[in-house]
Structure formats: C-alpha cells, structure tokens
FIPAVO-855458 format. One record per residue: residue in three letters; y negated, z, x negated of N, C-alpha, C, O in turn. Coordinates in steps of 0.2 Angstrom, whole numbers, plus 5000, padded with zeros to 4 digits. Example, Ala and Ser with C-alpha at 12.3 -4.5 7.8 and 13.67 -1.06 7.14 Angstrom:
! residues 2
ALA502850394934502250394938501650394934501750424929 SER501150354936500550364932500050394936499450404933 
This chain:
! residues 283
MET558649165505558249105505558449065511559049045512 LYS557949045515558149005521558248935519557948905515 LYS558748905523558948835522558748805528559048815534 ILE558348745528558048715533558248635533558148605528 LEU558548615538558648545539558148505544558048535549 ILE557748455541557248425545557548355546557648315542 LEU557748335553557948265554557248225556556948245561 GLY557148175552556448135553555948165549555348175551 SER556148175542555648215538555048175535554648205532 SER555048105536554548065534553948055539553548015538 SER554048085545553548075550552848115548552848155544 TRP552348095552551748125550551648195552551248225548 ILE551948215557551948295558552348325553552148385550 ALA552948295550553348325545552948335539553048375535 HIS552448285537552048285531551648355531551548375525 TYR551448385537551148445537551548505538551448565536 LEU552148495541552648545543552948575537553048635536 ILE553148525532553448545526553048595522553348655521 PRO552448585520552048635517551948705521551848755518 SER551848695528551748755532552448795532552348855532 LEU553048765532553648805531553648845525553848895524 LYS553448805519553448835513553048895512553148945509 LYS552448885516551948945516552149005520552149065518 GLU552548995525552749045530553349075527553449145527 PHE553849035524554449065522554549085514554949115512 GLY554049055511554049065503554549025501554648965502 GLU555049055496555549015494556048995499556349035502 CYS556148925500556648905505556948835502556548805498 HIS557448815505557848755503557748705509558048715514 ILE557348655508557248605514557548545512557448515507 VAL557948515517558348455516558048405522558048435528 GLY557948345521557648305526558048235526558148205521 SER558148215532558348145533557848095533557248115536 VAL557948035531557447985531557747915533558347905533 LEU557347865535557547805536557247755530557647735526 ASN556647735531556347685526555947725521555947705515 ASN555547765523555047805519555247875517555647905521 LYS555047895512555247965510554648005510554047985510 PRO554748065512554148115512553748125506554048115500 GLU553148135506552748145500552848205496552748215490 HIS553148255500553348325497554048325493554448285495 LEU554048365489554748365485555248405489555248475488 ILE555648375492556248405496556848365494556748305492 ASP557448385495558048345495558048305501557948325507 THR558248235500558248195506558948155506559248145501 PHE559148135512559648085513559548035518559148045522 LYS559847975518559647925522560147925528560747915527 ALA559847925534560347925540559947905546559347935547 SER560147865550559947845557560247895562560747925561 ASN559947885568560247935573560947915575561347965577 ASP561247855574561947845575562447855570563047855570 GLN562147885564562547895558562747975558562548005554 LEU563147995563563248065564563748095559563648145557 GLU564148045556564548075551564148095544564348135541 ILE563648055543563248075537562848135539562848185534 ILE562548145545562248205546562648265546562548315544 ASP563248255549563748305549563948335542564048395541 GLU564048285538564148305531563648345528563748395524 GLN563048325529562448365526562448435529562248485526 ILE562548435536562548505539563048555536562948605535 ILE563648525535564248565533564048585525564148645523 THR563748535521563648555514563048605514563048655510 LEU562548595518561948645518562048705521561848755519 SER562448705527562548765531561848795533561648855531 PRO561448755536560748775537560648835542561048855546 ASP560048875541559848925545559448895551559548925557 ILE559148845550558648815555558748735554558748705549 VAL558848705560558848635561558248605565558148635571 ILE557848565563557248535567557348465568557448425563 ASN557448445574557548375576556848345578556648355583 MET556648305573555948265574556048195575555548155574 THR556648175576556848095576556548065582556448095587 ARG556447995581556247955587556847915589557347915585 GLY556747885595557347845597557547875604558047915604 GLU557247855609557347875616557947835619557747795624 ASP558547835616559047795618559747835618559747895617 ASP560247795619560947835619561047865612561347915612 ASP560847835607561047865600560647925599560847975597 GLY559947925602559547985601559848045605559848105603 PHE560148025611560448085615561048105613561248165613 ALA561448055610562148075607561948125601562348175600 LEU561448115597561248155591561048225594561248275591 HIS560648225599560448285602561048325604561048385603 LYS561548295608562148335610562548365605562748415605 TYR562648315599562948335594562648405590563048445588 LEU561948405590561648455587561748525591561748575588 ILE561748515597561848575602562448605600562548665600 GLU562948565600563648585599563748615592564048665592 LYS563448585587563548605581563148675580563348715576 SER562648685583562248745582562648805585562548855582 GLN563148795589563548845592564148865587564348915587 THR564348815584564948825579564648845572565048885569 MET564048825570563848835564563248895564563048915558 ASN563148915570562648965571561948955567561649005564 PHE561648895568560948885566560548885572560748875578 HIS559848895571559448895576559148825577558848795572 TYR559248795583559148725584558448715587558248745592 ASN557948675584557348665587557248595589557248545584 TYR557048575595556948505597556248495599555848525602 PHE556048435596555348415597555348375603555548315604 SER555048405608554948375615554248345615553948325610 SER553948345621553248315622552948335628553348365633 PHE552348335629551948345635552348295641552348315646 ASN552548235639552748195644553348215648553548185653 ALA553748265645554248295649554048325656554348345660 LEU553348335656553048365662552548315665552148345669 ASP552548255663551948215665551948195673551448155675 ALA552448215676552348195684551848245687551648235693 ASN551748305684551248345686550548335684550448345678 VAL550148305688549448285685548948325688548348315687 SER549148375692548648415696548448485693547948515695 SER548848505688548648565684548848565677549248525675 GLU548648615673548848625667549548655666549848665671 HIS549848655660550548665660550648725656550448735650 TYR551148765658551348835655552048825653552448775655 GLU552248875648552948865645553548875650554048855648 ASP553448905655553948915660554048855665554448855669 GLU553648805664553648745669554248705667554448685661 MET554648685672555248645671555148575670554548555673 PRO555548535667555348465666555348425672555748435677 ASN554848385672554748345678554248285676553648285675 SER554648225675554248165672554348105676554748095680 GLN553748065676553747995679553747935674553847885677 THR553747955668553847895663554447895660554847945660 GLU554647835657555347825654555347875648555947905647 TYR554847875644554847915638554947995640555348025637 GLY554548015645554548085647555248095650555448155650 GLN555548055654556248065657556748075652557148115653 PHE556648045646557148055641557048125638557548165637 LYS556448145637556248215634556548265639556748315637 ALA556448255645556648305650557348305650557648365651 LYS557748255650558448255650558748295644559148335645 CYS558348285638558548325632558448395633558848435631 GLU557848415636557748485637558248515642558448575640 LEU558448485647558848515652559548515649559948565650 GLU559748475645560448475641560448535637560948575636 LEU559848555633559848605629559748675633560048725630 GLU559448675638559448735642560148765644560248825646 LYS560648715645561248735647561648765642562248795643 SER561448765635561848785630561748865628562148885624 GLY561348895631561248965629560548985627560048955631 ASP560349025623559649045621559449035614558849055612 ASP559949015610559749015603559448945601559748905597 PHE558848925604558548865603557748875604557548925607 SER557448815602556748815603556548745606556848695603 ILE556148735610555848675613555148675611554748715614 PHE554848625608554148615606553848565610554048505609 ARG553348585614553048535618552248535616551948585615 PHE552048475615551348465613551148395615551548345616 GLY550448385616550148325618549848285612550248285606 ALA549348255612549048215607548848255601548548315602 THR548948235595548648265589548248215585548348155586 HIS547848245581547448195577547448215570547548275568 GLY547348165566547348175558547548115554547548055557 TRP547748125548547948075544548648095540548748155539 ALA549048045539549648065535549847995532549747945535 PRO550247995526550547935524551147915528551347945533 ASN551347855527551947815530551747795537552147755539 SER551247815540551047785547550347785548549947825545 GLN550047745552549347745554549247785560549547765565 SER548847835560548847875566548347845571547947805569 ARG548347875577547847855582547147865580546647835582 THR547047925576546447935573546147885569545547865569 GLU546547855564546347805560546147745563545647705562 LEU546547725568546447665572545847665576545447615576 PHE545647725579545047735582544447725578543947695579 LEU544547765572543947755567543847685564543247675563 GLU544347655564544247585561543847545566543447505564 VAL543947555573543647515578542847535577542447495578 MET542747605577542047625576541747605570541147585571 LEU542047595564541747575558541647495559541147475556 SER541947465563541847395564541247375568540947325568 GLY540947425571540447425576540547395583540147395587 GLU541247385584541447365591541447425595541547475593 SER541447405602541447465607542147465609542647425608 LEU542347525612543047545614542947575621542647625622 THR543347545625543347565632543947625633544447605632 ILE543747675636544247735637544147755644543647775647 ASP544747765647544747785654544547865655544647895650 ARG544247875660544047955661544647985665544947945669 GLY544748045664545248085668545848105664546248135667 VAL545848085658546448115653546248175650545848175645 LEU546548235653546348295650546848325645547448315646 GLN546648345639547048365634546748425630546148425630 ASN547148465627546848515622547148495615547648525613 ARG546748455611547048425605547048465599546548505598 LEU547548465595547548505589547548455583547748395584 ALA547248475577547348435571548148445569548448495570 THR548348395566549148395564549248455560549848485560 ASN548848475555548948525551548948595554549348635553 HIS548548605559548548665564549148665568549448715569 LEU549348605571549948605574550548625570550948665572 ALA550648605564551148625559551148695558551648725557 ASP550548725556550548795555550748835561551148885560 MET550648815567550848855573551648845573551948895575 MET551848795572552548785573552948825568553448855569 ALA552748815561553048855556553048935557553548965556 ALA552448955560552449025562552949045567553249095567 VAL553049005572553549015577554249015574554649065576 LEU554348975570555048975566555149035562555649065562 LYS554649055559554649115554554749175559555149225556 ARG554549185565554649235569555249235574555349265578 ASP555649185572556249175576556149165583556549185587 GLY555649125585555449115592556049075595556349025593 LYS556149095601556649055605556449045612556049085615 GLY556648985615556348965621555848905621555948865616 VAL555448895626554948845626554248865623554048915625 PHE553948825619553348845616552848785617553048725615 HIS552248795619551748745619551248755614551148805611 PHE550948695612550548695606549848655608549948595610 GLY549348685608548748655610548148695608548148755607 ALA547548665608546948705607546748755612547048745618 ARG546348805611546148855617545748825622545748845628 ASP545348765620544948735625545248665626545648635621 GLY544948625630545148555631544648515634544048545635 SER544748445634544148405636544448335639545048325638 ASP544048305642544248235644544248185638543848195633 GLU544748145637544848095632544248065630544048055624 LEU543848035635543248005634542748045630542448025625 ASP542648105632542148155629542348175622541948175617 PHE543048185621543248205614543148145609542948155604 LEU543348085611543248035607542548015605542347995600 ARG542048025610541348015609541148065603540748055599 GLU541348135604541148185599541448165592541148175587 LEU542148145592542448125586542048065583541948065577 ALA541848015586541447965584540847985581540647965575 HIS540448025585539848055582539848095576539448095572 SER540448135575540548175569540548135563540448155557 PHE540748065564540848025558540247975558540247925554 GLY539747995561539047955561539047895565538547855564 HIS539447885570539447825575539147845581539247905583 PRO538847805585538547815591539047835596539547805597 ARG538847885600539347905606539447845610539947835614 GLU538847805611538847755616539347695614539547655618 GLN539647695608540147645606540747655610541147615611 VAL540847715613541447735617541247725624540847765627 ILE541447675627541247655634541747685639542347685639 GLU541447705645541847735650542147675654541847635656 GLY542847685655543147635659543347665666542847685669 GLY543947655668544147675675544347745675544147785671 ILE544747765680545047835681545747825680546147785683 ASN545947875675546747875674546847955674546747985669 SER547147975680547248045681547848065677548448045678 CYS547748115672548248135668548048205665547548215662 ASN548448255667548348325664548848345659549448365661 ALA548648345653549048355647548848425644548948425638 LEU548548465647548348535645548948575644549248605649 MET549148585638549748625636549548695634549248705629 ILE549648745638549348815637549848845633550448865635 PRO549648865627550148905622550148975623550049015618 GLU550248995629550249075630550749105627550649155623 ARG551449085627551949125624551949115616552049155612 THR551649055614551649045607551149085604551349115599 LEU550549095607550049135603550249215604550049255600 LYS550549235609550849295610551249315604551349375602 LEU551649265602552149275597551849275590552049325586 ILE551449225589551149215582550549255581550349255575 GLY550149265586549549305585548949255585548949195584 PRO548349285587547749245588547449215582546949175582 SER547649235576547349205570547549125570547249085566 TYR548049105573548249035574547848995579547948935580 GLU547449025583547148995588546548955586546248975581 LYS546548895589546048845586545748815592545948815598 SER545148785591544748755596544748675595544948655589 GLU544448635599544448565598543848545593543948495589 GLU543448595592542948585587543248595580543148555575 ASP543748645580544148655574544548585572544648565566 THR544748555577545148495577544748445573544948405569 ILE544148435576543648375573543548395566543548355561 ILE543348455564543248475557543848465553543748435547 ALA544448485555545048465551545148395550545348375545 VAL545048355555545148285555544648255549544848215545 ARG544048275549543548255544543748265537543648225533 HIS544048325536544248345530544848305528544948285522 MET545348295533545948245531545748175529545948155524 ILE545248145533545048085531544748075525544848025521 ARG544248125523543948125517544448135511544448095506 LEU544948175512545448185507545848125506546048105500 ALA546048085511546448025511546047975507546347935504 GLN545447965509544947915505544947935498544947885493 PHE544947995496544948015489545647995485545647975480 ILE546148015489546847995486546947925486547247905481 LEU546747885491546847815491546347775486546447715485 
C-alpha cells in the first residue's frame, strides 16, 4: 500500500488530487498537512505551517512515505527552507519528492510556448521563487518531479476560484475588461489532478507540464466560458495588449501517461459547467 504525504492538502487542487490518487493507486494511505481548513475528503491530517519543520519531520518519520507532494504556498524564506528540508529528507528517507512549481518559473520567455526541457527563467517575484526552488531541486539528483502548469478553472471548497469570481461578475450583468495577448492552454482542475496522479502512479521523474492540447487567448476563452453559462460574449470587453505566453506543452507528460488523459479547452469548459452545477446542488 502506497503511503502519500501531501503538504497543503486543503488547497483546491488537492481537493481533486486526493480522489485522483485513490483512483490511480487503489488502496493507499494519505496524510495531509493543513492550516485553517481541512480537506473535504477523509484522510489523516495534521496542522503545520511551513516554518514548523519539527512537526513535519515527525510526521515524515512516523509515516515513512513513498511519495511526498509539496503543494504549500508561501514564497518566502520559510517556504524555501521547507523545500530544502524536503530535498534533503528525500535522500535519507528514500521517498519520491514532487514539487508544485508554476508556469511563472518560465515567464521571462513571452515569445514562444514552453516545453519540459526549458530551464527556469523568470521576470516576476513569484516566478523567481519558483525558479529558485526548481534549480535547487535539480542539484539533488533525479528522484523528483517538478509540476509546471498555468491557469486552471473549476470549483472547490475552502477558496473562491478565479472561475467563480468571473462568473459572479457575469451574473451581475457588469462588463469585465480583459487584455488581449495572454495565451494559455487551460485545464479543468479535475483533469489536471487526474494527469498528475497518473504521472505519480507511473513513477514519473523530471519536469512535467500540464495543459490542454489546444490553447487560446484569455479574452477569447473567457468569452466562450461566459457564453456557455448563457451570458453575452460582449460582456467581456477587449482591453489593451499584455504579451504573455503561458502555453505549457505536456509532451513528456502525455508520452508517459498516454493519450487518454489528453483534454481540450472545450473539455475544460464542459467540466467547469459540471463542477459549478454540482457545487450549487451541494450548497
């Protein structure tokens, strides 16, 4: 039985990753760290912030995990200290360490799409932290995974997603101005989680990108998302130009896990509609 430790287990991606892991691995023991909110799923939890390394260390020693997934937020010294601790601990405890990075680790490159062999190169403070963590991990050997992805859409408890905020504006009848030039290949959060769990099941190592097989401009995608919920496309107004290429090409990812996990942005919108309807039923 696989033993999996998730640091940051109440995040909205974790809300979908936990059942995806159970689906891929079958019987498994999942333990998660939390801060204020607990995950909706039945897993063992403990309370710890990034600076409470003694608590995290105790949990790692007790669980002796096969897989550790770092989904924590906190782009600061405590976050980096936790990252370094997990790198060192993975070498002594022999667990597979998985770091949640971001498209932003590559955001200095606005001229082309991004492949998994691209080295970190960032121009934003957030991206520079992610790049720093990636480079630190690259020095440790090869028993790790780095997960890079851009915007995701959907619903989850414990936090209000960008999708919900956008739909609230649409429902109010107000217009929303969106710059043109932001290219992304967006996944629904449950599709993202399924792909990540599949990589973990197949013991994937190295850098993995997650994204839909097609992409679009942010302006065009949000207009289609609004239209799918019955709102006029014209509610989303074109603003200025903001050059950003966040197309994350999942070449190695799909080669490892297979084409059955491949999704389109149309699939993303369909999945979002299902999530929101389900959320309304639950609430």
